Phi, psi and omega in degrees: 000144183284341183054042178252158176245172182300333177290347181269353184251162184261332186206164175238123178262138181218139177290125176247351182187158330279179179150192180288129186302314184294319178297318179294320182294317182295314179300316181292319178300317180295314181294320177300318179300311180291326178295319178290313182301317185252013176053053182249151173294139180246123188248118180284139183233138174269122186306313184288325176296324177298317177303314184294324190268343188294338176298336178291345175289338187247336185227153177276083182252114183271155172280151352277158172216162179266139176235139173246113184255113186228125184203191178286347180239349185219157165210108191222147168240129182215149172267124179262106186274327180199183182306323181231033178227102184237143171245121183275118185263326181204151182219172178282129180272336181215256181278151172271158184297318180298323179297313181286333174295318180293315182293324178294318179301316179296316181293327176281355176064038183296333181293347174285349175272118186309321180297336184252003189300330183249012181264156172294156184303312180297325179291319180292326176295316177300316179296313182298321182298330179297337181262010181293140175268324180223088183294349182253015179296320181254133182267140176231149178284157170272111185297144174055031184304329181263358179268111182273063176225194184240018178275168188236150173215125183245356184295324181295322181290322177297317178298316180299316178300318178300318182297313178299319182293311179301318178299313181293320181295322177292317180298323182262359180068035182280132178225163175060230186270009181291151180249146174290148181297334184267020185304321183294319179291325177294320174299317180293317178296318178297312179300319180296319182295318179298312180299318179296322178294314180298316181294320180301313181288325180293319179300316177298317181298321178297315182294318177302309180300322178294314184291339179251017176054040179265342177239146175287119184297339180268348183217065181269129183227144174237127177250123178254125182215173188100164187305321181290340176298342178290341178289113184295325180294315178295317179297320180293330175299318178289326174302320179297320176295319178300316179297320181297322186257002179075037179250141167281134183244129184234156165213151178290166173300152186308324184293341175247010169284319176282172181301134182198165179280333182302313185294329177292315179295317179299319175299323173299319180296313182300317181294321179297315181301321181282351181059045178296153175275127181242119178275162180300126179278135172230175180294344175292342180282344180293126182222098187292342183237031181298136176287169176259115172062203179268127184277113177238030182301317180296325176296322177296315182297320180296327180297335172054051185279125177265124174226000000 
């Protein structure tokens, strides 16, 4: 604990967008009260921007850089030009990766394995995949293979997993809480498919930024953040793309990959350093469905980049 009081701080940072409406409203009301009571500057924070920027708290990452934000609710690729200047290159078309990992883990009944009973779904899939004998036993499609943009779709992978699982359950006569004998291989194949899809879109994003002079070719960086960034296998997949394209790849420590207050505070510090102009925040500033930055997804698609 820092053992500080409100008199020791200069400002209060609070998330105003996006997120659950009631949660945002409660947070903003609380922050507004303390800002008024203690005469502190109130800094509005965009939740996804905070995820992208918190890695700069731990590493010397200069602007501009590419960020891959992957979680239970999002899968985005964006160019971070500055603290409050983002270009959205790709977004989720359907399910987010964290969501399908959790749903897949439940359907495969991984919680019936004692070692995984208290783990999150994505973490249990990662653990099970480490015990795979043949990670290529189950085949999965590469989503959006013919779509030359940077957006994501994971629903097809979820459907493919269900088909594999139903076939094997029928083959082995599995009922109730039973698991298929090949569950580790199925986890490994599913995880690999997700990593390949993320890597494929990230590679196109880097090439697009290079061709449009949006990245410094001598200092290219990719920041991976969000809850799914905790998955070591998926992160290593992005590192392989980085090695191929000459990019440094970073991620924050696991405790700040998932939703946390540290990233909100750090974003506030970044905005203070930039001397951003802050208008008085009210509940009208709360926006549960706010987009990230300027959307140039169509421009990426029009570029028709083959990777």
